[in-house]
C-alpha positions as CSV (number, residue, x, y, z in Angstrom):
1,M,51.4,-64.9,14.2
2,A,53.7,-62.2,12.9
3,T,53.2,-58.5,13.5
4,G,53.9,-55.4,11.6
5,R,52.5,-51.9,10.9
6,I,50.4,-50.8,7.9
7,R,52.7,-48.7,5.7
8,K,50.4,-47.9,2.9
9,L,46.7,-48.3,2.1
10,T,45.2,-47.8,-1.4
11,D,41.8,-46.9,-2.6
12,K,41.8,-50.2,-4.6
13,G,41.4,-52.4,-1.6
14,F,45.0,-53.5,-0.9
15,G,47.9,-52.3,1.1
16,F,51.4,-53.0,2.4
17,I,52.5,-54.1,5.9
18,E,56.0,-53.0,7.1
19,T,57.8,-55.9,8.7
20,D,61.3,-56.6,9.9
21,K,61.8,-58.6,6.7
22,G,60.5,-55.9,4.3
23,D,57.1,-54.8,3.1
24,L,54.4,-57.4,2.6
25,F,51.4,-57.1,0.3
26,F,47.8,-57.7,1.6
27,H,44.4,-57.6,0.0
28,M,41.2,-56.7,1.7
29,S,39.9,-60.3,1.2
30,A,42.7,-61.4,3.7
31,L,41.2,-59.4,6.6
32,E,39.7,-61.1,9.6
33,G,37.4,-59.3,12.0
34,V,38.1,-55.8,10.7
35,R,36.8,-53.9,7.6
36,F,39.3,-52.4,5.2
37,E,37.7,-49.0,5.7
38,D,38.5,-49.1,9.4
39,L,42.3,-49.6,9.0
40,S,44.7,-46.7,9.1
41,E,48.4,-46.2,8.1
42,G,50.7,-46.8,11.0
43,Q,48.3,-49.2,12.7
44,E,49.8,-52.4,14.2
45,V,48.4,-55.7,12.7
46,E,48.9,-59.4,13.1
47,F,49.1,-61.7,10.1
48,E,50.3,-65.0,8.8
49,R,52.8,-65.2,5.9
50,G,51.4,-66.8,2.8
51,Q,52.2,-67.2,-0.9
52,G,50.0,-65.6,-3.6
53,P,50.2,-65.9,-7.4
54,K,52.5,-62.9,-7.5
55,G,54.7,-63.7,-4.5
56,P,54.6,-63.4,-0.7
57,R,51.6,-61.9,0.9
58,A,49.9,-61.4,4.3
59,E,46.9,-63.6,5.1
60,N,44.5,-63.7,8.0
61,V,45.2,-60.0,8.8
62,N,43.7,-58.5,12.0
63,V,44.3,-55.6,14.3
64,A,46.9,-56.4,17.0
65,G,45.9,-56.4,20.6
């Protein structure tokens, strides 16, 4: 799995993960084992790279560690 840090969270249920290849979109439906409300900006997460209808996105996102 790839890792990154949450750069931005929105009140609409999505956010962006900062990675070494640029920011990656994620939606709260892609979370595994964590609630969107429990995430914070700067938190390290693990994820799999996927492809959504509007481009690359993070899937199976969970807290690293």
